[in-house]
C-alpha positions as CSV (number, residue, x, y, z in Angstrom):
1,X,-43.6,-76.1,31.2
2,X,-47.2,-74.6,31.7
3,X,-45.5,-73.1,35.1
4,X,-43.0,-71.5,33.1
5,X,-44.9,-69.9,30.3
6,X,-48.0,-68.9,33.3
7,X,-45.1,-67.3,35.5
8,X,-43.7,-64.9,32.7
9,X,-45.1,-61.6,33.3
10,X,-45.0,-58.9,29.7
11,X,-44.3,-55.4,30.8
12,X,-45.0,-54.6,26.7
13,X,-47.8,-57.1,26.1
14,X,-48.9,-54.2,23.1
15,X,-46.4,-55.4,20.9
16,X,-47.9,-59.1,20.7
17,X,-49.7,-57.7,17.3
18,X,-46.4,-57.7,15.9
19,X,-46.4,-62.2,16.0
20,X,-49.1,-61.2,12.7
21,X,-45.8,-59.9,11.1
22,X,-44.0,-63.0,12.0
23,X,-46.6,-65.4,10.6
24,X,-46.6,-62.9,7.8
25,X,-43.2,-62.9,7.1
26,X,-42.8,-66.7,7.3
27,X,-45.6,-67.3,4.9
28,X,-44.2,-65.0,2.1
29,X,-40.5,-66.8,2.7
30,X,-42.2,-70.3,2.2
31,X,-44.4,-68.9,-1.2
32,X,-40.8,-67.1,-2.2
33,X,-39.1,-71.2,-1.7
34,X,-41.8,-72.5,-3.1
35,X,-42.1,-70.5,-6.5
36,X,-38.0,-70.5,-6.8
37,X,-38.6,-74.7,-6.5
38,X,-41.6,-73.8,-9.5
39,X,-39.3,-72.1,-11.9
40,X,-36.3,-74.3,-11.2
41,X,-38.8,-77.4,-12.1
42,X,-40.0,-76.0,-15.2
43,X,-36.6,-75.2,-16.3
44,X,-34.6,-78.4,-15.4
45,X,-37.9,-80.5,-16.6
46,X,-37.1,-84.4,-15.6
47,X,-33.4,-83.6,-14.7
48,X,-34.7,-81.6,-11.3
49,X,-33.6,-84.7,-9.4
50,X,-30.0,-84.4,-10.9
51,X,-30.1,-80.7,-10.4
52,X,-31.5,-80.4,-6.9
53,X,-30.0,-82.5,-4.2
54,X,-32.6,-84.3,-2.3
55,X,-31.5,-81.8,1.1
56,X,-32.3,-79.0,-0.7
57,X,-36.3,-79.4,0.0
58,X,-35.8,-80.0,3.8
59,X,-33.5,-77.0,3.8
60,X,-36.2,-74.4,2.3
61,X,-38.4,-75.9,5.0
62,X,-35.9,-75.3,7.6
63,X,-35.1,-71.8,6.5
64,X,-38.8,-70.7,6.9
65,X,-38.7,-72.5,10.2
66,X,-35.4,-70.6,11.0
67,X,-37.1,-67.1,10.5
68,X,-40.6,-67.8,11.8
69,X,-39.1,-69.0,15.0
70,X,-36.4,-65.9,15.0
71,X,-38.7,-63.4,14.3
72,X,-41.0,-64.9,16.9
73,X,-38.4,-64.9,19.5
74,X,-37.6,-60.7,18.2
75,X,-41.0,-59.7,19.0
76,X,-41.1,-61.8,22.6
77,X,-37.8,-59.2,23.6
78,X,-40.2,-56.3,22.2
79,X,-42.7,-57.6,24.8
80,X,-40.0,-57.4,27.8
81,X,-40.9,-60.5,29.4
82,X,-40.2,-60.8,33.3
83,X,-39.9,-64.4,35.4
84,X,-38.3,-65.7,38.4
85,X,-39.5,-64.9,41.9
86,X,-40.1,-61.1,42.5
87,X,-37.9,-58.8,44.5
88,X,-40.0,-56.3,47.0
89,X,-38.8,-53.1,46.4
90,X,-39.4,-50.3,49.4
91,X,-39.6,-46.5,48.2
92,X,-39.3,-44.1,51.0
93,X,-40.1,-40.4,50.0
94,X,-39.4,-37.4,51.9
95,X,-41.1,-34.2,51.3
96,X,-42.7,-30.8,52.6
97,X,-46.0,-29.8,52.4
98,X,-46.6,-26.2,51.1
99,X,-49.6,-24.4,50.0
100,X,-49.5,-21.9,47.7
101,X,-52.3,-19.3,48.4
102,X,-52.8,-16.8,45.4
103,X,-54.9,-13.3,46.0
104,X,-58.0,-13.3,43.4
105,X,-59.5,-10.2,44.2
106,X,-60.1,-7.3,42.0
107,X,-57.2,-5.2,42.6
108,X,-54.7,-7.9,41.3
109,X,-55.5,-6.7,37.7
110,X,-54.1,-3.3,38.3
111,X,-51.2,-2.5,35.7
112,X,-48.0,-1.6,37.6
113,X,-47.2,-5.5,36.8
114,X,-47.4,-6.6,33.3
115,X,-49.4,-7.3,32.0
116,X,-51.1,-7.3,35.6
117,X,-50.6,-8.3,38.9
118,X,-52.2,-11.3,38.7
119,X,-50.2,-13.1,35.6
120,X,-46.9,-11.7,37.3
121,X,-48.2,-13.9,40.2
122,X,-49.1,-16.7,38.5
123,X,-45.5,-16.6,36.5
124,X,-43.3,-16.3,40.0
125,X,-45.6,-19.3,41.4
126,X,-44.3,-21.2,38.2
127,X,-40.9,-20.0,39.0
128,X,-41.2,-21.6,42.4
129,X,-42.9,-24.8,40.9
130,X,-39.7,-25.3,38.8
131,X,-36.8,-24.7,42.0
132,X,-38.6,-27.1,44.6
133,X,-37.8,-30.9,44.8
134,X,-40.1,-33.5,45.9
135,X,-42.5,-30.9,47.7
136,X,-46.3,-31.7,47.9
137,X,-48.2,-28.7,47.1
138,X,-51.5,-27.5,46.8
139,X,-52.9,-24.1,45.7
140,X,-56.0,-22.1,47.8
141,X,-57.4,-18.7,45.9
142,X,-58.4,-16.3,48.0
143,X,-60.3,-12.8,48.3
144,X,-62.9,-12.3,50.5
145,X,-63.6,-15.9,51.0
146,X,-61.2,-19.2,50.3
147,X,-61.2,-22.5,48.6
148,X,-58.8,-24.9,47.7
149,X,-58.5,-25.4,44.1
150,X,-55.6,-28.0,44.1
151,X,-55.3,-30.4,47.4
152,X,-51.6,-31.2,48.2
153,X,-49.6,-33.2,45.4
154,X,-46.3,-33.9,44.0
155,X,-47.8,-33.7,40.4
156,X,-46.6,-30.6,39.8
157,X,-48.1,-30.9,36.2
158,X,-51.7,-31.0,37.6
159,X,-50.5,-28.1,39.8
160,X,-50.1,-26.4,36.7
161,X,-53.0,-27.3,34.8
162,X,-55.1,-25.8,38.0
163,X,-52.6,-22.5,37.8
164,X,-53.5,-22.1,34.9
165,X,-57.0,-22.2,34.7
166,X,-57.3,-19.3,37.1
167,X,-57.6,-16.3,34.5
168,X,-59.1,-12.5,34.6
169,X,-62.7,-14.4,34.5
170,X,-61.6,-15.8,38.0
171,X,-61.3,-12.6,39.5
172,X,-63.7,-11.8,42.5
173,X,-65.3,-8.7,42.6
174,X,-64.9,-8.8,46.3
175,X,-62.6,-7.1,48.6
176,X,-59.3,-9.1,49.8
177,X,-59.1,-11.2,53.7
178,X,-55.9,-13.0,54.0
179,X,-57.3,-14.4,57.0
180,X,-59.6,-16.6,54.7
181,X,-56.3,-17.8,53.0
182,X,-54.8,-18.7,56.5
183,X,-57.9,-20.3,57.6
184,X,-58.3,-22.5,54.5
185,X,-54.7,-23.6,54.7
186,X,-55.1,-24.3,58.7
187,X,-58.3,-26.4,57.8
188,X,-56.4,-28.2,54.8
189,X,-53.1,-29.7,56.8
190,X,-55.9,-30.2,59.6
191,X,-56.2,-33.4,57.1
192,X,-52.9,-34.4,58.1
193,X,-52.2,-33.9,61.5
194,X,-49.1,-36.0,61.7
195,X,-47.5,-33.7,59.7
196,X,-44.5,-31.4,61.0
197,X,-43.5,-29.0,58.5
198,X,-46.5,-26.9,57.6
199,X,-45.6,-23.8,55.0
200,X,-48.0,-21.3,53.1
201,X,-46.7,-18.8,50.8
202,X,-49.1,-16.2,50.3
203,X,-49.2,-14.2,46.7
204,X,-51.0,-11.0,47.1
205,X,-50.4,-7.1,46.8
206,X,-51.5,-6.7,50.8
207,X,-54.8,-4.8,50.6
208,X,-56.2,-6.4,53.3
209,X,-60.1,-5.9,54.9
210,X,-59.8,-8.7,57.6
211,X,-61.5,-8.4,61.0
212,X,-59.8,-11.4,62.9
213,X,-56.3,-11.7,61.3
214,X,-54.3,-11.1,64.8
215,X,-56.4,-14.3,65.9
216,X,-55.4,-16.2,63.2
217,X,-52.3,-15.7,63.2
218,X,-52.5,-16.8,67.1
219,X,-54.1,-20.5,65.6
220,X,-51.4,-20.8,62.5
221,X,-48.4,-20.2,65.8
222,X,-50.4,-23.0,67.8
223,X,-50.8,-25.2,64.8
224,X,-47.0,-24.8,63.5
225,X,-48.1,-23.3,60.3
226,X,-45.4,-20.9,58.7
227,X,-46.5,-18.2,56.3
228,X,-44.0,-16.3,53.8
229,X,-45.6,-13.6,51.7
230,X,-45.2,-12.3,48.5
231,X,-45.8,-8.7,47.6
232,X,-46.8,-8.2,43.9
233,X,-47.2,-4.8,42.7
234,X,-45.9,-1.3,43.2
235,X,-45.5,1.2,46.5
236,X,-46.8,3.5,44.0
237,X,-49.7,1.1,42.8
238,X,-51.7,1.6,39.6
239,X,-55.7,2.3,38.7
240,X,-57.7,-0.9,39.1
241,X,-59.3,-1.5,35.4
242,X,-62.9,-2.7,34.9
243,X,-64.2,-4.9,32.4
244,X,-67.3,-5.5,30.8
245,X,-68.8,-9.2,30.6
246,X,-67.4,-9.4,26.9
247,X,-63.9,-8.4,28.3
248,X,-63.9,-4.9,27.2
249,X,-62.7,-2.7,29.5
250,X,-65.0,0.1,30.4
251,X,-63.2,2.3,32.5
252,X,-61.2,2.0,36.5
253,X,-62.9,1.6,39.6
254,X,-63.9,5.3,41.5
255,X,-64.5,5.8,44.7
256,X,-67.5,7.8,46.5
257,X,-66.5,10.9,45.3
258,X,-65.8,10.0,41.5
259,X,-62.1,9.7,41.9
260,X,-59.9,7.0,40.4
261,X,-59.2,4.3,42.7
262,X,-55.2,3.3,43.3
263,X,-54.2,0.3,44.4
264,X,-50.7,0.1,46.2
265,X,-48.8,-2.8,47.1
266,X,-49.1,-3.0,50.9
267,X,-45.7,-4.0,51.9
268,X,-45.9,-3.4,55.8
269,X,-49.3,-5.7,56.4
270,X,-47.4,-8.4,54.6
271,X,-44.1,-8.2,56.7
272,X,-45.8,-8.4,59.9
273,X,-47.9,-11.2,58.7
274,X,-44.6,-13.1,57.8
275,X,-42.5,-11.8,60.9
276,X,-45.4,-13.1,63.7
277,X,-45.9,-16.4,62.2
278,X,-42.5,-17.5,61.6
279,X,-41.9,-16.6,58.0
280,X,-40.3,-14.0,56.0
281,X,-41.4,-11.3,53.1
282,X,-40.5,-11.1,49.7
283,X,-41.0,-8.3,47.1
284,X,-41.5,-10.0,43.6
285,X,-39.1,-8.5,41.1
286,X,-38.3,-9.3,37.2
287,X,-35.4,-11.4,38.1
288,X,-35.6,-15.0,39.8
289,X,-33.8,-13.6,42.7
290,X,-36.7,-13.1,44.8
291,X,-37.9,-16.7,44.6
292,X,-34.3,-18.2,44.6
293,X,-34.3,-16.7,48.4
294,X,-38.0,-17.8,48.9
295,X,-37.0,-21.3,47.4
296,X,-33.2,-21.0,49.9
297,X,-35.7,-20.2,53.5
298,X,-38.3,-23.2,52.5
299,X,-35.2,-25.6,52.4
300,X,-34.6,-25.0,55.8
301,X,-37.1,-26.6,57.2
302,X,-36.6,-30.6,57.6
303,X,-38.3,-32.9,55.0
304,X,-40.6,-35.5,56.6
305,X,-41.0,-39.0,55.4
306,X,-44.1,-40.1,53.9
307,X,-45.5,-43.7,53.9
308,X,-43.5,-46.5,52.6
309,X,-44.6,-47.5,49.2
310,X,-43.8,-51.1,48.2
311,X,-44.0,-52.9,45.0
312,X,-42.6,-56.1,43.2
313,X,-39.7,-56.3,40.6
314,X,-38.5,-58.8,38.5
315,X,-35.6,-59.0,36.3
316,X,-36.3,-58.6,32.4
317,X,-35.4,-61.3,30.3
318,X,-35.4,-60.1,27.0
319,X,-31.9,-60.2,26.0
320,X,-32.1,-64.4,25.7
321,X,-35.0,-64.1,23.4
322,X,-33.1,-61.1,21.9
323,X,-30.1,-63.4,21.4
324,X,-32.2,-66.6,20.1
325,X,-33.9,-64.1,17.2
326,X,-30.5,-63.0,16.1
327,X,-29.0,-66.4,16.3
328,X,-31.3,-68.1,14.5
329,X,-32.1,-65.4,12.0
330,X,-28.0,-65.7,11.4
331,X,-28.1,-69.6,10.8
332,X,-30.6,-68.8,8.0
333,X,-28.7,-66.1,6.6
334,X,-25.4,-68.8,6.0
335,X,-27.7,-71.7,4.8
């Protein structure tokens, strides 16, 4: 018997607190039966034994026991017991590795996308996540330099928390260097050299001041990194707003001659980068067709298997306790 109870596993032990409720119910039932007998005894006087058969006392005790044991059985069912030998379940997960690089340079505050390019890019990234399935995804932020904001993960909620943390205050005052995003992606993928499918999706307006982009392209080819680019903005462009520390707009960025700088989407750079490194260029639009087409291209890459995950599983036996509990309570009701 001890071996039996020691081999039981409870999936919801928190419901064990309801045992106290079972005890209280049994005590209330016992008190009720006692009070009823006291009232009958008071009314019947010396004729108690004639009015109440001797079995009635034992019947009341049996009903209390049935209520108590029945409620305990229902509580045990809620605690979801398992026993017997465990089965080993093996789960094989197939996935692709994908990094999203988000431009956080000052030009991403231009308002040729509502409310500005950075917000539009974040919205497109969220649309991308909604259409992906089982990919491990990471987030890289870049301007003149780059860093991994979120490592590769299948936890899309965690990824969205990191993405939501990127706002206007995160914008760098520096210029954009696409080579930094590529270099950071190559370094991150180097930590998992066994992975064959390596994808980088860059969300940017294409304003690039890289000094070594050609060499980084060659390194990406050799590493098997495929780069897709998503252009955020319009060829017509828009001024770059400037903000005070309190968040109030103070004007627009100007050049050395005092003229307002117009930031334009540079599709030529983005298209060339994507084509040179085995990807495709997409312009961000108001519809979701751009992201749908991007996902269709990503899904052409073969998924790879992650390490096998094994866990132990035992059959649930709650139905035995559930049936016992209802049976005992039914018997008590019939008495």
